C-alpha positions in Angstrom: 0.2 0.5 0.1 2.8 3.0 1.3 4.8 2.1 -2.5 0.9 3.1 -4.1 0.6 6.2 -2.4 4.4 7.0 -2.8 3.4 5.6 -6.9 0.7 8.0 -7.0 2.5 10.8 -5.7 5.0 10.6 -7.7 2.3 10.3 -11.4 0.4 13.4 -9.6 3.6 15.5 -8.8 5.1 14.4 -12.7 0.9 15.8 -13.6 1.8 18.7 -12.5 5.7 19.1 -13.4 3.7 18.1 -17.5 1.3 21.0 -16.9 4.4 23.2 -16.1 5.6 23.1 -18.7 2.5 23.5 -20.8 1.8 26.1 -19.6 5.1 27.9 -20.0 4.8 26.3 -24.1 1.6 28.5 -24.3 3.4 31.7 -23.2 6.7 31.7 -25.3 3.7 30.7 -27.7 1.4 33.8 -26.8 4.8 36.1 -26.5 6.5 34.4 -30.1 2.8 34.9 -31.8 3.7 38.9 -30.3 6.7 39.5 -31.6 5.8 38.1 -34.9 3.0 40.1 -35.4 5.7 43.5 -34.6 8.0 42.4 -36.6 5.0 43.0 -39.8 4.0 45.8 -38.3 6.8 47.6 -37.9 8.2 46.7 -41.4 4.9 47.4 -42.3 4.9 50.6 -40.6 8.2 51.3 -42.9 7.9 50.9 -46.7 3.5 52.9 -46.3 6.3 55.7 -44.8 7.3 56.0 -48.5 3.8 55.9 -50.4 3.8 60.2 -50.9 8.0 59.6 -52.3 6.5 57.1 -54.1 3.4 58.6 -55.4 5.0 61.1 -56.5 8.1 60.0 -58.4 5.1 58.2 -60.5 2.8 61.1 -61.1 5.9 62.9 -61.9 7.0 59.8 -64.4 10.6 59.9 -62.9 12.3 57.1 -63.3 15.7 57.3 -61.8 13.6 58.3 -58.0 11.3 54.9 -59.0 15.0 53.3 -58.6 16.6 54.4 -55.5 13.1 54.1 -53.6 12.6 50.8 -54.7 17.1 50.5 -54.2 16.9 51.9 -50.7 14.1 51.1 -47.9 15.6 53.7 -46.0 14.2 53.8 -41.7 11.3 55.4 -40.4 11.7 54.0 -37.4 9.7 56.1 -35.2 6.5 55.3 -36.9 7.9 51.9 -36.9 8.3 50.9 -34.0 5.3 52.4 -32.7 3.3 50.1 -35.1 5.1 47.7 -33.3 4.6 48.7 -29.8 0.3 48.8 -30.8 0.6 45.4 -32.1 2.9 44.0 -29.7 0.5 45.1 -27.5 -2.5 44.4 -28.5 -1.0 40.5 -28.3 -0.6 40.3 -24.8 3.1 42.4 -25.2 5.6 45.1 -24.3 8.7 46.1 -26.2 11.1 46.8 -23.5 13.6 49.4 -24.0 15.8 48.6 -27.4 13.5 45.9 -27.9 12.7 48.2 -31.5 16.3 48.4 -34.0 16.7 48.5 -37.6 17.5 44.6 -38.8 21.0 43.9 -39.8 20.7 44.2 -43.2 18.7 48.3 -42.8 15.9 47.0 -44.8 13.8 45.5 -41.6 13.2 45.4 -38.1 13.7 43.0 -35.8 11.9 43.0 -32.5 11.7 41.7 -29.6 9.2 41.1 -27.1 8.0 40.2 -22.9 4.9 39.1 -22.1 2.6 41.3 -19.3 1.7 37.8 -17.7 3.9 35.7 -16.5 4.0 31.3 -17.2 1.5 31.8 -13.7 1.4 29.5 -10.6 2.5 25.5 -10.7 4.2 23.4 -9.3 7.1 24.1 -10.3 8.4 27.2 -7.4 9.1 30.8 -9.2 7.2 29.9 -12.3 4.7 32.6 -11.6 7.2 35.5 -12.0 8.4 34.1 -15.0 7.4 36.5 -18.7 8.2 34.9 -22.3 10.4 36.7 -24.1 10.8 36.2 -28.7 12.6 38.1 -30.7 11.8 38.7 -34.9 13.1 39.5 -38.0 10.8 41.1 -40.8 12.1 42.8 -43.7 10.7 44.4 -46.9 12.3 43.1 -49.9 11.0 44.9 -53.2 9.1 42.9 -56.1 10.4 45.2 -58.8 12.8 47.4 -61.0 11.7 50.0 -63.3 11.6 49.6 -67.1 10.6 51.3 -69.4 8.6 54.2 -69.8 6.1 55.1 -72.7 4.2 58.5 -71.8 2.7 58.5 -68.8 2.2 55.1 -68.3 5.0 53.0 -66.6 6.3 49.3 -67.0 8.1 47.7 -64.3 8.9 44.4 -64.1 7.2 42.7 -60.8 8.1 39.1 -59.6 8.4 38.3 -63.2 5.4 39.1 -64.8 5.8 43.2 -66.5 2.7 45.3 -64.9 2.2 49.2 -66.6 0.6 51.4 -64.3 -0.7 55.2 -65.8 -1.2 57.4 -62.8 -3.0 59.5 -65.0 -5.3 57.6 -65.5 -9.1 57.7 -63.7 -9.0 54.3 -61.5 -5.2 55.0 -60.9 -4.5 53.9 -57.3 -1.4 53.7 -55.1 -0.3 50.3 -54.1 3.0 50.4 -52.6 2.2 45.9 -52.1 2.3 45.8 -56.0 5.8 47.3 -55.9 7.4 45.9 -52.1 7.3 43.1 -50.0 7.1 42.0 -46.0 7.4 39.2 -44.6 9.6 38.3 -41.6 12.9 36.8 -42.1 14.2 33.5 -40.8 
């Protein structure tokens, strides 16, 4: 009977320990989701900050300016990191100081988040004070190269297909996702 009680106590302890590991895994997964969303938001905000310059270059038919905008994305750190903070907050995390920085290659952002909620109380001591941390990097890459210009019509080659835009047409609407891709980096 004593062995049975010890065995059952050990099984209960293992069950609670596995539960604690599960809690930690869920919290870590939520933090990674927040980091991914925040990094993508920062990169997208950086891309969207080019809208006025891109529209001006398209309207003017300035092929050199368009080529430059597609080659050098620039950094708009304040707006990008503010967008990242908003997405991190909506996903239950916060960005610590210095947690939103330009990516190493300069064409995106690396964002580190910390979960607002701790792992929680469990059979493992100290988990109620442990917060998950996660990091993600998102990049902005041009999809297009500028092609020929005929009058007001601008030609581009985007993802191996020809795209033409006419800024003077009645239905013209600039969609930067045609010209740039935003994605998580490995």
